BARO-564327 format. One line per 3 residues: their letters; for each residue x, y, z of N, C-alpha, C. Coordinates in Angstrom, 1 decimal. Example, Ala and Ser with C-alpha at 12.3 -4.5 7.8 and 13.67 -1.06 7.14 Angstrom:
as	13.2 -5.7 7.8 12.3 -4.5 7.8 13.2 -3.3 7.8 | 12.8 -2.2 7.1 13.7 -1.1 7.1 12.9 0.0 7.9
//
This chain:
mla	97.9 -154.9 149.1 98.1 -155.7 147.9 97.0 -156.6 147.7 | 96.5 -156.7 146.5 95.4 -157.6 146.2 95.9 -159.0 145.8 | 95.2 -160.0 146.2 95.6 -161.4 145.8 95.1 -161.6 144.4
ags	95.8 -162.4 143.6 95.4 -162.6 142.2 93.9 -163.2 142.2 | 93.1 -162.6 141.4 91.7 -163.0 141.2 90.8 -162.4 142.3 | 91.3 -161.5 143.2 90.4 -161.1 144.2 89.5 -159.9 143.8
atc	89.8 -159.2 142.7 88.9 -158.2 142.2 87.9 -158.9 141.2 | 86.7 -158.7 141.6 85.6 -159.4 140.8 85.1 -158.5 139.7 | 85.1 -157.2 139.8 84.6 -156.3 138.8 85.2 -154.9 139.0
leg	85.3 -154.1 137.9 85.7 -152.7 138.0 84.5 -151.9 137.6 | 84.3 -150.8 138.2 83.2 -149.9 137.9 83.7 -148.5 137.6 | 82.9 -147.7 137.0 83.3 -146.3 136.7 84.5 -146.2 135.9
vgt	85.3 -145.2 136.2 86.6 -145.0 135.4 87.8 -145.4 136.3 | 87.7 -146.6 136.8 88.8 -147.2 137.5 88.9 -146.7 138.9 | 87.8 -146.2 139.5 87.9 -145.6 140.8 87.3 -146.5 141.9
etd	86.6 -147.5 141.5 85.9 -148.4 142.4 86.2 -149.9 142.0 | 86.4 -150.7 143.0 86.6 -152.2 142.8 85.9 -152.9 143.9 | 85.1 -153.9 143.4 84.5 -154.9 144.4 85.4 -156.1 144.5
lan	85.7 -156.5 145.7 86.6 -157.6 146.0 85.7 -158.9 146.2 | 86.3 -160.0 146.0 85.6 -161.3 146.2 85.1 -161.5 147.6 | 85.7 -160.9 148.6 85.2 -161.1 150.0 84.1 -160.1 150.3
gae	83.6 -159.3 149.3 82.5 -158.4 149.6 83.0 -157.0 149.9 | 84.3 -156.8 150.1 84.8 -155.4 150.4 84.8 -154.6 149.2 | 84.7 -153.3 149.4 84.7 -152.3 148.3 85.9 -151.4 148.4
aqa	86.6 -151.2 147.4 87.8 -150.3 147.4 87.5 -149.1 146.5 | 87.8 -147.9 146.9 87.7 -146.7 146.1 89.0 -146.0 146.0 | 89.3 -145.3 144.9 90.5 -144.6 144.7 90.1 -143.1 144.6
fsa	91.0 -142.2 145.2 90.8 -140.8 145.1 92.1 -140.2 144.8 | 92.1 -139.0 144.3 93.3 -138.2 143.9 93.7 -137.2 145.0 | 94.9 -137.1 145.4 95.4 -136.2 146.4 95.3 -134.7 145.8
hdp	95.2 -134.6 144.5 95.1 -133.3 143.9 93.7 -132.7 144.1 | 92.7 -133.4 144.6 91.4 -132.9 144.8 90.9 -133.3 146.2 | 91.3 -132.5 147.2 90.9 -132.9 148.6 89.4 -132.9 148.8
egl	88.7 -132.0 148.0 87.2 -131.9 148.1 86.6 -133.2 147.7 | 87.3 -134.0 146.9 86.7 -135.3 146.4 86.4 -136.2 147.6 | 87.1 -136.0 148.7 86.9 -136.8 149.9 85.7 -136.3 150.8
rgp	85.1 -135.2 150.4 84.0 -134.7 151.1 82.7 -135.5 150.8 | 82.2 -136.1 151.9 81.0 -137.0 151.7 81.2 -138.4 151.9 | 82.1 -139.1 151.2 82.3 -140.5 151.4 82.8 -140.8 152.8
qfd	82.6 -142.1 153.3 83.0 -142.4 154.6 83.6 -143.9 154.5 | 84.6 -144.1 155.3 85.4 -145.3 155.3 85.8 -145.8 156.6 | 86.2 -147.1 156.7 86.8 -147.6 158.0 88.3 -147.9 157.8
aaw	88.9 -147.6 156.7 90.3 -147.8 156.4 90.8 -147.0 155.2 | 92.1 -146.7 155.2 92.6 -146.0 154.1 94.1 -146.4 153.9 | 94.4 -146.4 152.6 95.8 -146.7 152.2 96.2 -145.5 151.3
vde	97.3 -144.8 151.7 97.8 -143.7 150.9 99.2 -144.1 150.3 | 99.5 -143.6 149.2 100.7 -143.9 148.5 101.5 -142.6 148.3 | 102.8 -142.6 148.6 103.7 -141.4 148.4 103.2 -140.1 149.0
lak	102.8 -140.2 150.3 102.3 -139.1 151.0 103.2 -137.9 150.9 | 104.5 -138.1 151.0 105.4 -137.0 150.9 105.4 -136.2 149.6 | 104.9 -136.8 148.6 104.8 -136.2 147.2 103.5 -135.5 146.9
wkk	102.6 -135.6 147.8 101.3 -134.9 147.6 101.4 -133.4 147.5 | 100.8 -132.8 146.5 100.9 -131.4 146.3 100.1 -130.6 147.4 | 98.9 -131.2 147.7 98.0 -130.7 148.7 97.9 -131.6 149.9
age	99.1 -132.0 150.5 99.1 -133.1 151.5 98.3 -132.7 152.7 | 98.5 -131.5 153.3 97.7 -131.1 154.5 96.2 -131.1 154.3 | 95.8 -130.5 153.2 94.3 -130.4 153.0 93.7 -131.8 152.7
twd	94.4 -132.6 151.9 93.9 -133.9 151.6 93.9 -134.8 152.8 | 95.0 -134.8 153.6 95.1 -135.6 154.8 94.0 -135.2 155.8 | 93.7 -133.9 156.0 92.6 -133.5 156.9 91.3 -134.0 156.4
mlq	91.0 -133.9 155.1 89.7 -134.4 154.6 89.6 -135.9 154.8 | 90.7 -136.6 154.6 90.7 -138.1 154.8 90.4 -138.4 156.2 | 90.9 -137.7 157.2 90.6 -138.0 158.6 89.1 -137.8 158.9
fal	88.4 -136.8 158.2 87.0 -136.7 158.4 86.2 -137.9 157.7 | 86.7 -138.4 156.6 86.1 -139.5 155.9 86.2 -140.8 156.7 | 87.2 -141.0 157.6 87.4 -142.2 158.3 86.6 -142.2 159.5
rlg	85.3 -142.5 159.4 84.4 -142.4 160.5 83.5 -143.7 160.6 | 83.8 -144.8 159.9 83.1 -146.0 160.0 83.9 -147.0 160.8 | 83.2 -148.0 161.3 83.9 -149.1 162.0 83.6 -149.0 163.5
vsl	83.9 -150.0 164.2 83.6 -150.1 165.6 84.8 -149.6 166.5 | 86.0 -149.5 165.9 87.2 -149.0 166.6 87.9 -148.0 165.8 | 89.1 -147.7 166.2 89.8 -146.7 165.4 90.0 -147.2 164.0
pde	90.0 -146.3 163.0 90.2 -146.7 161.6 91.6 -147.1 161.3 | 91.8 -148.0 160.3 93.1 -148.4 159.9 93.6 -147.5 158.8 | 94.8 -147.0 159.0 95.5 -146.1 158.0 96.8 -146.7 157.7
yss	97.1 -146.8 156.4 98.4 -147.4 155.9 99.0 -146.4 154.9 | 100.3 -146.3 154.9 101.0 -145.5 153.9 102.2 -146.2 153.4 | 102.3 -146.2 152.1 103.5 -146.8 151.4 104.4 -145.7 150.8
evp	105.6 -145.8 151.0 106.6 -144.8 150.5 107.7 -145.6 149.8 | 108.4 -144.9 148.9 109.6 -145.5 148.2 110.8 -144.7 148.6 | 111.8 -145.3 149.2 113.0 -144.5 149.6 113.8 -144.0 148.3
k	114.4 -142.9 148.5 115.3 -142.4 147.4 116.7 -143.0 147.5
//
């Protein structure tokens, strides 16, 4: 969750956000696992993992992209119960 006023600018078509603390956030679609080929991150937050149409492929690609940082990457998932 972003604090009010923490996003300083939006770039592209709503897929990148620079935060006031210098962090960068990027958004990717689970419908395109290949979109995660190339980028690298130290953390990930996924939403509604159980609803992803290509969950296995996208999750695998995300694991390859989580290769930055000095320790294990942080991974978070948010779900809504029925």
